[in-house]
N, CA, C, O and CB atoms as a CASP TS submission, in Angstrom:
PFRMAT TS
TARGET T0000
AUTHOR 0000-0000-0000
METHOD Language model
MODEL 1
PARENT N/A
ATOM      1  N   MET     1      13.412   2.726  -3.176  1.00  0.00           N
ATOM      2  CA  MET     1      12.616   3.333  -4.204  1.00  0.00           C
ATOM      3  C   MET     1      13.496   4.095  -5.175  1.00  0.00           C
ATOM      4  O   MET     1      13.172   4.220  -6.357  1.00  0.00           O
ATOM      5  CB  MET     1      11.577   4.243  -3.598  1.00  0.00           C
ATOM      6  N   ARG     2      14.602   4.599  -4.674  1.00  0.00           N
ATOM      7  CA  ARG     2      15.520   5.315  -5.570  1.00  0.00           C
ATOM      8  C   ARG     2      16.107   4.366  -6.612  1.00  0.00           C
ATOM      9  O   ARG     2      16.234   4.724  -7.783  1.00  0.00           O
ATOM     10  CB  ARG     2      16.655   5.983  -4.764  1.00  0.00           C
ATOM     11  N   ILE     3      16.460   3.164  -6.184  1.00  0.00           N
ATOM     12  CA  ILE     3      17.020   2.178  -7.114  1.00  0.00           C
ATOM     13  C   ILE     3      15.960   1.745  -8.123  1.00  0.00           C
ATOM     14  O   ILE     3      16.259   1.606  -9.309  1.00  0.00           O
ATOM     15  CB  ILE     3      17.566   0.949  -6.346  1.00  0.00           C
ATOM     16  N   ILE     4      14.741   1.533  -7.673  1.00  0.00           N
ATOM     17  CA  ILE     4      13.647   1.189  -8.592  1.00  0.00           C
ATOM     18  C   ILE     4      13.493   2.293  -9.633  1.00  0.00           C
ATOM     19  O   ILE     4      13.368   2.021 -10.827  1.00  0.00           O
ATOM     20  CB  ILE     4      12.309   0.978  -7.817  1.00  0.00           C
ATOM     21  N   HIS     5      13.502   3.534  -9.171  1.00  0.00           N
ATOM     22  CA  HIS     5      13.373   4.671 -10.089  1.00  0.00           C
ATOM     23  C   HIS     5      14.519   4.693 -11.105  1.00  0.00           C
ATOM     24  O   HIS     5      14.291   4.866 -12.302  1.00  0.00           O
ATOM     25  CB  HIS     5      13.341   5.995  -9.300  1.00  0.00           C
ATOM     26  N   GLN     6      15.738   4.517 -10.623  1.00  0.00           N
ATOM     27  CA  GLN     6      16.884   4.541 -11.535  1.00  0.00           C
ATOM     28  C   GLN     6      16.789   3.435 -12.585  1.00  0.00           C
ATOM     29  O   GLN     6      17.037   3.665 -13.768  1.00  0.00           O
ATOM     30  CB  GLN     6      18.189   4.402 -10.747  1.00  0.00           C
ATOM     31  N   LEU     7      16.428   2.238 -12.137  1.00  0.00           N
ATOM     32  CA  LEU     7      16.386   1.109 -13.063  1.00  0.00           C
ATOM     33  C   LEU     7      15.227   1.196 -14.055  1.00  0.00           C
ATOM     34  O   LEU     7      15.353   0.747 -15.194  1.00  0.00           O
ATOM     35  CB  LEU     7      16.289  -0.181 -12.289  1.00  0.00           C
ATOM     36  N   THR     8      14.107   1.768 -13.632  1.00  0.00           N
ATOM     37  CA  THR     8      12.968   1.858 -14.553  1.00  0.00           C
ATOM     38  C   THR     8      13.078   3.030 -15.514  1.00  0.00           C
ATOM     39  O   THR     8      12.453   3.008 -16.574  1.00  0.00           O
ATOM     40  CB  THR     8      11.682   1.972 -13.774  1.00  0.00           C
ATOM     41  N   THR     9      13.854   4.052 -15.176  1.00  0.00           N
ATOM     42  CA  THR     9      13.986   5.200 -16.072  1.00  0.00           C
ATOM     43  C   THR     9      15.200   5.106 -16.979  1.00  0.00           C
ATOM     44  O   THR     9      15.226   5.735 -18.037  1.00  0.00           O
ATOM     45  CB  THR     9      14.060   6.467 -15.270  1.00  0.00           C
ATOM     46  N   THR    10      16.212   4.329 -16.584  1.00  0.00           N
ATOM     47  CA  THR    10      17.423   4.242 -17.407  1.00  0.00           C
ATOM     48  C   THR    10      17.529   2.934 -18.171  1.00  0.00           C
ATOM     49  O   THR    10      18.400   2.787 -19.029  1.00  0.00           O
ATOM     50  CB  THR    10      18.642   4.410 -16.545  1.00  0.00           C
ATOM     51  N   GLY    11      16.667   1.999 -17.877  1.00  0.00           N
ATOM     52  CA  GLY    11      16.716   0.705 -18.558  1.00  0.00           C
ATOM     53  C   GLY    11      15.320   0.218 -18.874  1.00  0.00           C
ATOM     54  O   GLY    11      14.362   0.989 -18.927  1.00  0.00           O
ATOM     55  N   ASN    12      15.236  -1.060 -19.077  1.00  0.00           N
ATOM     56  CA  ASN    12      13.954  -1.667 -19.407  1.00  0.00           C
ATOM     57  C   ASN    12      13.534  -2.598 -18.261  1.00  0.00           C
ATOM     58  O   ASN    12      13.085  -3.718 -18.505  1.00  0.00           O
ATOM     59  CB  ASN    12      14.036  -2.445 -20.760  1.00  0.00           C
ATOM     60  N   ALA    13      13.678  -2.146 -17.040  1.00  0.00           N
ATOM     61  CA  ALA    13      13.392  -2.972 -15.872  1.00  0.00           C
ATOM     62  C   ALA    13      11.930  -2.874 -15.468  1.00  0.00           C
ATOM     63  O   ALA    13      11.292  -1.832 -15.617  1.00  0.00           O
ATOM     64  CB  ALA    13      14.281  -2.567 -14.707  1.00  0.00           C
ATOM     65  N   GLN    14      11.416  -3.983 -14.954  1.00  0.00           N
ATOM     66  CA  GLN    14      10.084  -4.040 -14.368  1.00  0.00           C
ATOM     67  C   GLN    14      10.208  -4.796 -13.061  1.00  0.00           C
ATOM     68  O   GLN    14      11.103  -5.625 -12.891  1.00  0.00           O
ATOM     69  CB  GLN    14       9.046  -4.722 -15.332  1.00  0.00           C
ATOM     70  N   PHE    15       9.298  -4.502 -12.131  1.00  0.00           N
ATOM     71  CA  PHE    15       9.324  -5.148 -10.826  1.00  0.00           C
ATOM     72  C   PHE    15       7.938  -5.649 -10.471  1.00  0.00           C
ATOM     73  O   PHE    15       6.934  -4.996 -10.755  1.00  0.00           O
ATOM     74  CB  PHE    15       9.841  -4.186  -9.748  1.00  0.00           C
ATOM     75  N   ILE    16       7.895  -6.815  -9.846  1.00  0.00           N
ATOM     76  CA  ILE    16       6.679  -7.302  -9.203  1.00  0.00           C
ATOM     77  C   ILE    16       7.005  -7.321  -7.712  1.00  0.00           C
ATOM     78  O   ILE    16       7.894  -8.048  -7.267  1.00  0.00           O
ATOM     79  CB  ILE    16       6.228  -8.746  -9.751  1.00  0.00           C
ATOM     80  N   ILE    17       6.276  -6.517  -6.954  1.00  0.00           N
ATOM     81  CA  ILE    17       6.574  -6.352  -5.531  1.00  0.00           C
ATOM     82  C   ILE    17       5.311  -6.641  -4.727  1.00  0.00           C
ATOM     83  O   ILE    17       4.271  -6.020  -4.947  1.00  0.00           O
ATOM     84  CB  ILE    17       7.110  -4.913  -5.228  1.00  0.00           C
ATOM     85  N   ALA    18       5.404  -7.574  -3.805  1.00  0.00           N
ATOM     86  CA  ALA    18       4.304  -7.830  -2.868  1.00  0.00           C
ATOM     87  C   ALA    18       4.602  -7.009  -1.617  1.00  0.00           C
ATOM     88  O   ALA    18       5.646  -7.190  -0.990  1.00  0.00           O
ATOM     89  CB  ALA    18       4.152  -9.384  -2.530  1.00  0.00           C
ATOM     90  N   THR    19       3.695  -6.114  -1.254  1.00  0.00           N
ATOM     91  CA  THR    19       3.980  -5.208  -0.143  1.00  0.00           C
ATOM     92  C   THR    19       2.711  -4.803   0.592  1.00  0.00           C
ATOM     93  O   THR    19       1.603  -4.894   0.063  1.00  0.00           O
ATOM     94  CB  THR    19       4.702  -3.968  -0.646  1.00  0.00           C
ATOM     95  N   HIS    20       2.905  -4.355   1.820  1.00  0.00           N
ATOM     96  CA  HIS    20       1.841  -3.727   2.594  1.00  0.00           C
ATOM     97  C   HIS    20       2.137  -2.235   2.757  1.00  0.00           C
ATOM     98  O   HIS    20       1.392  -1.525   3.433  1.00  0.00           O
ATOM     99  CB  HIS    20       1.690  -4.412   3.977  1.00  0.00           C
ATOM    100  N   SER    21       3.202  -1.768   2.152  1.00  0.00           N
ATOM    101  CA  SER    21       3.665  -0.401   2.340  1.00  0.00           C
ATOM    102  C   SER    21       2.876   0.601   1.498  1.00  0.00           C
ATOM    103  O   SER    21       2.908   0.543   0.268  1.00  0.00           O
ATOM    104  CB  SER    21       5.134  -0.306   2.004  1.00  0.00           C
ATOM    105  N   PRO    22       2.161   1.530   2.170  1.00  0.00           N
ATOM    106  CA  PRO    22       1.467   2.567   1.411  1.00  0.00           C
ATOM    107  C   PRO    22       2.431   3.431   0.600  1.00  0.00           C
ATOM    108  O   PRO    22       2.051   3.977  -0.436  1.00  0.00           O
ATOM    109  CB  PRO    22       0.660   3.442   2.349  1.00  0.00           C
ATOM    110  N   MET    23       3.673   3.559   1.064  1.00  0.00           N
ATOM    111  CA  MET    23       4.653   4.361   0.318  1.00  0.00           C
ATOM    112  C   MET    23       4.985   3.701  -1.016  1.00  0.00           C
ATOM    113  O   MET    23       5.092   4.387  -2.032  1.00  0.00           O
ATOM    114  CB  MET    23       5.941   4.555   1.148  1.00  0.00           C
ATOM    115  N   LEU    24       5.149   2.385  -1.029  1.00  0.00           N
ATOM    116  CA  LEU    24       5.414   1.701  -2.293  1.00  0.00           C
ATOM    117  C   LEU    24       4.166   1.661  -3.168  1.00  0.00           C
ATOM    118  O   LEU    24       4.257   1.736  -4.394  1.00  0.00           O
ATOM    119  CB  LEU    24       5.921   0.278  -2.034  1.00  0.00           C
ATOM    120  N   LEU    25       3.002   1.542  -2.537  1.00  0.00           N
ATOM    121  CA  LEU    25       1.762   1.503  -3.312  1.00  0.00           C
ATOM    122  C   LEU    25       1.548   2.776  -4.124  1.00  0.00           C
ATOM    123  O   LEU    25       0.940   2.733  -5.194  1.00  0.00           O
ATOM    124  CB  LEU    25       0.578   1.282  -2.388  1.00  0.00           C
ATOM    125  N   CYS    26       2.037   3.899  -3.629  1.00  0.00           N
ATOM    126  CA  CYS    26       1.803   5.163  -4.349  1.00  0.00           C
ATOM    127  C   CYS    26       2.976   5.538  -5.257  1.00  0.00           C
ATOM    128  O   CYS    26       3.070   6.677  -5.712  1.00  0.00           O
ATOM    129  CB  CYS    26       1.547   6.296  -3.352  1.00  0.00           C
ATOM    130  N   TYR    27       3.869   4.581  -5.520  1.00  0.00           N
ATOM    131  CA  TYR    27       4.987   4.856  -6.426  1.00  0.00           C
ATOM    132  C   TYR    27       4.425   5.332  -7.769  1.00  0.00           C
ATOM    133  O   TYR    27       3.510   4.711  -8.309  1.00  0.00           O
ATOM    134  CB  TYR    27       5.889   3.583  -6.615  1.00  0.00           C
ATOM    135  N   PRO    28       4.961   6.420  -8.308  1.00  0.00           N
ATOM    136  CA  PRO    28       4.426   6.984  -9.566  1.00  0.00           C
ATOM    137  C   PRO    28       4.411   5.959 -10.699  1.00  0.00           C
ATOM    138  O   PRO    28       5.428   5.342 -11.014  1.00  0.00           O
ATOM    139  CB  PRO    28       5.252   8.200  -9.993  1.00  0.00           C
ATOM    140  N   GLY    29       3.244   5.796 -11.295  1.00  0.00           N
ATOM    141  CA  GLY    29       3.104   4.889 -12.430  1.00  0.00           C
ATOM    142  C   GLY    29       2.908   3.431 -12.066  1.00  0.00           C
ATOM    143  O   GLY    29       2.827   2.581 -12.953  1.00  0.00           O
ATOM    144  N   ALA    30       2.831   3.124 -10.774  1.00  0.00           N
ATOM    145  CA  ALA    30       2.671   1.731 -10.354  1.00  0.00           C
ATOM    146  C   ALA    30       1.284   1.219 -10.700  1.00  0.00           C
ATOM    147  O   ALA    30       0.295   1.943 -10.580  1.00  0.00           O
ATOM    148  CB  ALA    30       2.924   1.588  -8.852  1.00  0.00           C
ATOM    149  N   ASP    31       1.219  -0.026 -11.126  1.00  0.00           N
ATOM    150  CA  ASP    31      -0.051  -0.724 -11.290  1.00  0.00           C
ATOM    151  C   ASP    31      -0.247  -1.556 -10.035  1.00  0.00           C
ATOM    152  O   ASP    31       0.591  -2.395  -9.704  1.00  0.00           O
ATOM    153  CB  ASP    31      -0.076  -1.618 -12.599  1.00  0.00           C
ATOM    154  N   ILE    32      -1.349  -1.327  -9.336  1.00  0.00           N
ATOM    155  CA  ILE    32      -1.617  -2.051  -8.097  1.00  0.00           C
ATOM    156  C   ILE    32      -2.665  -3.110  -8.396  1.00  0.00           C
ATOM    157  O   ILE    32      -3.772  -2.809  -8.842  1.00  0.00           O
ATOM    158  CB  ILE    32      -2.093  -1.087  -6.954  1.00  0.00           C
ATOM    159  N   ILE    33      -2.291  -4.354  -8.140  1.00  0.00           N
ATOM    160  CA  ILE    33      -3.178  -5.478  -8.375  1.00  0.00           C
ATOM    161  C   ILE    33      -3.586  -6.021  -7.012  1.00  0.00           C
ATOM    162  O   ILE    33      -2.741  -6.469  -6.237  1.00  0.00           O
ATOM    163  CB  ILE    33      -2.495  -6.584  -9.261  1.00  0.00           C
ATOM    164  N   SER    34      -4.872  -5.979  -6.725  1.00  0.00           N
ATOM    165  CA  SER    34      -5.401  -6.450  -5.450  1.00  0.00           C
ATOM    166  C   SER    34      -5.718  -7.940  -5.531  1.00  0.00           C
ATOM    167  O   SER    34      -6.269  -8.418  -6.523  1.00  0.00           O
ATOM    168  CB  SER    34      -6.660  -5.650  -5.054  1.00  0.00           C
ATOM    169  N   THR    35      -5.364  -8.660  -4.478  1.00  0.00           N
ATOM    170  CA  THR    35      -5.694 -10.086  -4.363  1.00  0.00           C
ATOM    171  C   THR    35      -6.713 -10.300  -3.250  1.00  0.00           C
ATOM    172  O   THR    35      -6.841 -11.413  -2.738  1.00  0.00           O
ATOM    173  CB  THR    35      -4.420 -10.926  -4.094  1.00  0.00           C
ATOM    174  N   ASP    36      -7.440  -9.252  -2.867  1.00  0.00           N
ATOM    175  CA  ASP    36      -8.387  -9.334  -1.758  1.00  0.00           C
ATOM    176  C   ASP    36      -9.646 -10.132  -2.103  1.00  0.00           C
ATOM    177  O   ASP    36     -10.345 -10.582  -1.195  1.00  0.00           O
ATOM    178  CB  ASP    36      -8.776  -7.945  -1.321  1.00  0.00           C
ATOM    179  N   SER    37      -9.949 -10.317  -3.372  1.00  0.00           N
ATOM    180  CA  SER    37     -11.137 -11.077  -3.754  1.00  0.00           C
ATOM    181  C   SER    37     -10.699 -12.328  -4.519  1.00  0.00           C
ATOM    182  O   SER    37      -9.508 -12.630  -4.589  1.00  0.00           O
ATOM    183  CB  SER    37     -12.108 -10.206  -4.617  1.00  0.00           C
ATOM    184  N   THR    38     -11.642 -13.038  -5.079  1.00  0.00           N
ATOM    185  CA  THR    38     -11.313 -14.273  -5.796  1.00  0.00           C
ATOM    186  C   THR    38     -10.669 -14.017  -7.154  1.00  0.00           C
ATOM    187  O   THR    38     -10.064 -14.917  -7.737  1.00  0.00           O
ATOM    188  CB  THR    38     -12.559 -15.106  -5.981  1.00  0.00           C
ATOM    189  N   THR    39     -10.799 -12.792  -7.657  1.00  0.00           N
ATOM    190  CA  THR    39     -10.160 -12.441  -8.926  1.00  0.00           C
ATOM    191  C   THR    39      -9.178 -11.295  -8.694  1.00  0.00           C
ATOM    192  O   THR    39      -9.364 -10.478  -7.793  1.00  0.00           O
ATOM    193  CB  THR    39     -11.223 -12.049  -9.998  1.00  0.00           C
ATOM    194  N   LEU    40      -8.151 -11.246  -9.501  1.00  0.00           N
ATOM    195  CA  LEU    40      -7.192 -10.144  -9.427  1.00  0.00           C
ATOM    196  C   LEU    40      -7.844  -8.894  -9.995  1.00  0.00           C
ATOM    197  O   LEU    40      -8.497  -8.939 -11.038  1.00  0.00           O
ATOM    198  CB  LEU    40      -5.875 -10.482 -10.196  1.00  0.00           C
ATOM    199  N   GLN    41      -7.660  -7.771  -9.292  1.00  0.00           N
ATOM    200  CA  GLN    41      -8.256  -6.519  -9.752  1.00  0.00           C
ATOM    201  C   GLN    41      -7.236  -5.397  -9.654  1.00  0.00           C
ATOM    202  O   GLN    41      -6.521  -5.285  -8.658  1.00  0.00           O
ATOM    203  CB  GLN    41      -9.519  -6.176  -8.933  1.00  0.00           C
ATOM    204  N   ARG    42      -7.169  -4.565 -10.690  1.00  0.00           N
ATOM    205  CA  ARG    42      -6.337  -3.366 -10.658  1.00  0.00           C
ATOM    206  C   ARG    42      -7.110  -2.301  -9.879  1.00  0.00           C
ATOM    207  O   ARG    42      -8.271  -2.027 -10.182  1.00  0.00           O
ATOM    208  CB  ARG    42      -5.971  -2.869 -12.118  1.00  0.00           C
ATOM    209  N   ILE    43      -6.459  -1.698  -8.868  1.00  0.00           N
ATOM    210  CA  ILE    43      -7.116  -0.691  -8.031  1.00  0.00           C
ATOM    211  C   ILE    43      -6.230   0.532  -7.886  1.00  0.00           C
ATOM    212  O   ILE    43      -5.024   0.473  -8.125  1.00  0.00           O
ATOM    213  CB  ILE    43      -7.458  -1.267  -6.647  1.00  0.00           C
ATOM    214  N   ASP    44      -6.836   1.631  -7.494  1.00  0.00           N
ATOM    215  CA  ASP    44      -6.114   2.849  -7.131  1.00  0.00           C
ATOM    216  C   ASP    44      -5.559   2.662  -5.719  1.00  0.00           C
ATOM    217  O   ASP    44      -6.190   2.002  -4.893  1.00  0.00           O
ATOM    218  CB  ASP    44      -7.046   4.118  -7.216  1.00  0.00           C
ATOM    219  N   TYR    45      -4.404   3.226  -5.434  1.00  0.00           N
ATOM    220  CA  TYR    45      -3.819   2.999  -4.115  1.00  0.00           C
ATOM    221  C   TYR    45      -4.678   3.550  -2.989  1.00  0.00           C
ATOM    222  O   TYR    45      -4.616   3.041  -1.870  1.00  0.00           O
ATOM    223  CB  TYR    45      -2.448   3.616  -4.048  1.00  0.00           C
ATOM    224  N   HIS    46      -5.478   4.577  -3.254  1.00  0.00           N
ATOM    225  CA  HIS    46      -6.387   5.095  -2.229  1.00  0.00           C
ATOM    226  C   HIS    46      -7.445   4.065  -1.831  1.00  0.00           C
ATOM    227  O   HIS    46      -8.002   4.129  -0.735  1.00  0.00           O
ATOM    228  CB  HIS    46      -7.067   6.368  -2.727  1.00  0.00           C
ATOM    229  N   ASP    47      -7.714   3.125  -2.722  1.00  0.00           N
ATOM    230  CA  ASP    47      -8.726   2.102  -2.466  1.00  0.00           C
ATOM    231  C   ASP    47      -8.159   0.848  -1.803  1.00  0.00           C
ATOM    232  O   ASP    47      -8.914  -0.062  -1.460  1.00  0.00           O
ATOM    233  CB  ASP    47      -9.400   1.723  -3.757  1.00  0.00           C
ATOM    234  N   SER    48      -6.858   0.789  -1.620  1.00  0.00           N
ATOM    235  CA  SER    48      -6.263  -0.405  -1.010  1.00  0.00           C
ATOM    236  C   SER    48      -6.508  -0.411   0.501  1.00  0.00           C
ATOM    237  O   SER    48      -6.536   0.638   1.146  1.00  0.00           O
ATOM    238  CB  SER    48      -4.743  -0.471  -1.308  1.00  0.00           C
ATOM    239  N   ASN    49      -6.683  -1.606   1.043  1.00  0.00           N
ATOM    240  CA  ASN    49      -6.864  -1.732   2.489  1.00  0.00           C
ATOM    241  C   ASN    49      -5.672  -1.162   3.246  1.00  0.00           C
ATOM    242  O   ASN    49      -5.844  -0.528   4.287  1.00  0.00           O
ATOM    243  CB  ASN    49      -7.075  -3.195   2.873  1.00  0.00           C
ATOM    244  N   HIS    50      -4.480  -1.380   2.737  1.00  0.00           N
ATOM    245  CA  HIS    50      -3.276  -0.924   3.428  1.00  0.00           C
ATOM    246  C   HIS    50      -3.215   0.595   3.523  1.00  0.00           C
ATOM    247  O   HIS    50      -2.831   1.144   4.556  1.00  0.00           O
ATOM    248  CB  HIS    50      -2.038  -1.445   2.719  1.00  0.00           C
ATOM    249  N   TYR    51      -3.591   1.264   2.455  1.00  0.00           N
ATOM    250  CA  TYR    51      -3.622   2.724   2.489  1.00  0.00           C
ATOM    251  C   TYR    51      -4.685   3.213   3.464  1.00  0.00           C
ATOM    252  O   TYR    51      -4.423   4.098   4.278  1.00  0.00           O
ATOM    253  CB  TYR    51      -3.884   3.292   1.085  1.00  0.00           C
ATOM    254  N   GLN    52      -5.886   2.637   3.384  1.00  0.00           N
ATOM    255  CA  GLN    52      -6.992   3.094   4.221  1.00  0.00           C
ATOM    256  C   GLN    52      -6.716   2.873   5.709  1.00  0.00           C
ATOM    257  O   GLN    52      -7.011   3.746   6.525  1.00  0.00           O
ATOM    258  CB  GLN    52      -8.274   2.379   3.823  1.00  0.00           C
ATOM    259  N   ILE    53      -6.156   1.726   6.066  1.00  0.00           N
ATOM    260  CA  ILE    53      -5.843   1.448   7.475  1.00  0.00           C
ATOM    261  C   ILE    53      -4.756   2.390   7.977  1.00  0.00           C
ATOM    262  O   ILE    53      -4.870   2.941   9.073  1.00  0.00           O
ATOM    263  CB  ILE    53      -5.396  -0.020   7.655  1.00  0.00           C
ATOM    264  N   THR    54      -3.708   2.578   7.186  1.00  0.00           N
ATOM    265  CA  THR    54      -2.624   3.474   7.602  1.00  0.00           C
ATOM    266  C   THR    54      -3.114   4.905   7.729  1.00  0.00           C
ATOM    267  O   THR    54      -2.781   5.589   8.697  1.00  0.00           O
ATOM    268  CB  THR    54      -1.462   3.408   6.610  1.00  0.00           C
ATOM    269  N   SER    55      -3.892   5.363   6.778  1.00  0.00           N
ATOM    270  CA  SER    55      -4.424   6.724   6.814  1.00  0.00           C
ATOM    271  C   SER    55      -5.325   6.923   8.029  1.00  0.00           C
ATOM    272  O   SER    55      -5.236   7.939   8.718  1.00  0.00           O
ATOM    273  CB  SER    55      -5.199   7.033   5.525  1.00  0.00           C
ATOM    274  N   ASP    56      -6.187   5.951   8.285  1.00  0.00           N
ATOM    275  CA  ASP    56      -7.096   6.026   9.427  1.00  0.00           C
ATOM    276  C   ASP    56      -6.316   6.017  10.748  1.00  0.00           C
ATOM    277  O   ASP    56      -6.637   6.770  11.667  1.00  0.00           O
ATOM    278  CB  ASP    56      -8.098   4.856   9.390  1.00  0.00           C
ATOM    279  N   PHE    57      -5.298   5.169  10.834  1.00  0.00           N
ATOM    280  CA  PHE    57      -4.479   5.121  12.046  1.00  0.00           C
ATOM    281  C   PHE    57      -3.777   6.455  12.291  1.00  0.00           C
ATOM    282  O   PHE    57      -3.797   6.972  13.408  1.00  0.00           O
ATOM    283  CB  PHE    57      -3.445   3.993  11.946  1.00  0.00           C
ATOM    284  N   LEU    58      -3.163   7.009  11.259  1.00  0.00           N
ATOM    285  CA  LEU    58      -2.436   8.269  11.423  1.00  0.00           C
ATOM    286  C   LEU    58      -3.364   9.422  11.790  1.00  0.00           C
ATOM    287  O   LEU    58      -2.953  10.355  12.479  1.00  0.00           O
ATOM    288  CB  LEU    58      -1.680   8.605  10.148  1.00  0.00           C
ATOM    289  N   ALA    59      -4.605   9.362  11.336  1.00  0.00           N
ATOM    290  CA  ALA    59      -5.560  10.418  11.663  1.00  0.00           C
ATOM    291  C   ALA    59      -6.042  10.314  13.107  1.00  0.00           C
ATOM    292  O   ALA    59      -6.299  11.333  13.748  1.00  0.00           O
ATOM    293  CB  ALA    59      -6.749  10.362  10.714  1.00  0.00           C
ATOM    294  N   GLN    60      -6.168   9.071  13.630  1.00  0.00           N
ATOM    295  CA  GLN    60      -6.706   8.889  14.981  1.00  0.00           C
ATOM    296  C   GLN    60      -6.057   7.697  15.684  1.00  0.00           C
ATOM    297  O   GLN    60      -6.731   6.699  15.941  1.00  0.00           O
ATOM    298  CB  GLN    60      -8.225   8.699  14.925  1.00  0.00           C
ATOM    299  N   PRO    61      -4.771   7.779  16.000  1.00  0.00           N
ATOM    300  CA  PRO    61      -4.097   6.626  16.617  1.00  0.00           C
ATOM    301  C   PRO    61      -4.701   6.231  17.965  1.00  0.00           C
ATOM    302  O   PRO    61      -4.696   5.051  18.317  1.00  0.00           O
ATOM    303  CB  PRO    61      -2.624   6.932  16.801  1.00  0.00           C
ATOM    304  N   GLN    62      -5.221   7.195  18.721  1.00  0.00           N
ATOM    305  CA  GLN    62      -5.788   6.883  20.039  1.00  0.00           C
ATOM    306  C   GLN    62      -6.956   5.915  19.935  1.00  0.00           C
ATOM    307  O   GLN    62      -7.157   5.096  20.832  1.00  0.00           O
ATOM    308  CB  GLN    62      -6.241   8.161  20.735  1.00  0.00           C
ATOM    309  N   ARG    63      -7.729   5.994  18.858  1.00  0.00           N
ATOM    310  CA  ARG    63      -8.851   5.079  18.671  1.00  0.00           C
ATOM    311  C   ARG    63      -8.363   3.630  18.539  1.00  0.00           C
ATOM    312  O   ARG    63      -8.966   2.716  19.102  1.00  0.00           O
ATOM    313  CB  ARG    63      -9.665   5.482  17.428  1.00  0.00           C
ATOM    314  N   TYR    64      -7.280   3.427  17.801  1.00  0.00           N
ATOM    315  CA  TYR    64      -6.729   2.089  17.642  1.00  0.00           C
ATOM    316  C   TYR    64      -6.202   1.563  18.976  1.00  0.00           C
ATOM    317  O   TYR    64      -6.393   0.392  19.304  1.00  0.00           O
ATOM    318  CB  TYR    64      -5.611   2.090  16.590  1.00  0.00           C
ATOM    319  N   PHE    65      -5.543   2.426  19.740  1.00  0.00           N
ATOM    320  CA  PHE    65      -5.004   1.989  21.019  1.00  0.00           C
ATOM    321  C   PHE    65      -6.120   1.668  22.015  1.00  0.00           C
ATOM    322  O   PHE    65      -5.993   0.732  22.804  1.00  0.00           O
ATOM    323  CB  PHE    65      -4.080   3.058  21.593  1.00  0.00           C
ATOM    324  N   ARG    66      -7.200   2.427  21.985  1.00  0.00           N
ATOM    325  CA  ARG    66      -8.351   2.109  22.868  1.00  0.00           C
ATOM    326  C   ARG    66      -8.877   0.705  22.569  1.00  0.00           C
ATOM    327  O   ARG    66      -9.143  -0.074  23.485  1.00  0.00           O
ATOM    328  CB  ARG    66      -9.500   3.159  22.686  1.00  0.00           C
ATOM    329  N   GLN    67      -9.021   0.393  21.296  1.00  0.00           N
ATOM    330  CA  GLN    67      -9.520  -0.934  20.929  1.00  0.00           C
ATOM    331  C   GLN    67      -8.496  -2.016  21.259  1.00  0.00           C
ATOM    332  O   GLN    67      -8.866  -3.090  21.734  1.00  0.00           O
ATOM    333  CB  GLN    67      -9.871  -0.979  19.436  1.00  0.00           C
ATOM    334  N   LEU    68      -7.244  -1.752  21.018  1.00  0.00           N
ATOM    335  CA  LEU    68      -6.192  -2.722  21.264  1.00  0.00           C
ATOM    336  C   LEU    68      -6.062  -3.056  22.745  1.00  0.00           C
ATOM    337  O   LEU    68      -5.853  -4.213  23.108  1.00  0.00           O
ATOM    338  CB  LEU    68      -4.875  -2.203  20.734  1.00  0.00           C
ATOM    339  N   PHE    69      -6.188  -2.041  23.599  1.00  0.00           N
ATOM    340  CA  PHE    69      -5.966  -2.245  25.024  1.00  0.00           C
ATOM    341  C   PHE    69      -7.260  -2.425  25.818  1.00  0.00           C
ATOM    342  O   PHE    69      -7.230  -2.486  27.047  1.00  0.00           O
ATOM    343  CB  PHE    69      -5.195  -1.087  25.582  1.00  0.00           C
ATOM    344  N   ALA    70      -8.394  -2.511  25.123  1.00  0.00           N
ATOM    345  CA  ALA    70      -9.680  -2.655  25.821  1.00  0.00           C
ATOM    346  C   ALA    70      -9.742  -4.001  26.530  1.00  0.00           C
ATOM    347  O   ALA    70      -9.277  -5.019  26.017  1.00  0.00           O
ATOM    348  CB  ALA    70     -10.863  -2.515  24.831  1.00  0.00           C
ATOM    349  N   GLU    71     -10.324  -3.979  27.713  1.00  0.00           N
ATOM    350  CA  GLU    71     -10.545  -5.207  28.467  1.00  0.00           C
ATOM    351  C   GLU    71     -11.754  -5.919  27.879  1.00  0.00           C
ATOM    352  O   GLU    71     -12.743  -5.279  27.521  1.00  0.00           O
ATOM    353  CB  GLU    71     -10.750  -4.913  29.987  1.00  0.00           C
ATOM    354  N   ASP    72     -11.675  -7.220  27.780  1.00  0.00           N
ATOM    355  CA  ASP    72     -12.833  -7.996  27.255  1.00  0.00           C
ATOM    356  C   ASP    72     -13.921  -8.127  28.281  1.00  0.00           C
ATOM    357  O   ASP    72     -14.953  -8.741  28.011  1.00  0.00           O
ATOM    358  CB  ASP    72     -12.399  -9.391  26.804  1.00  0.00           C
TER
END
């Protein structure tokens, strides 16, 4: 992210990055384009599935582990 910052502030660089990383999604000034539906949509990073899943996991990891390790 430091290199991205350096290149975008000192030059005329742009990046297209496909990621699941909530840290990259919240990069200052980033345009987030969602491909979750049939059309491309610009969304806020708080509305991305990746942010919501990560946030939910960090808030209650035990819930995810209960579901993951549950016997069928």
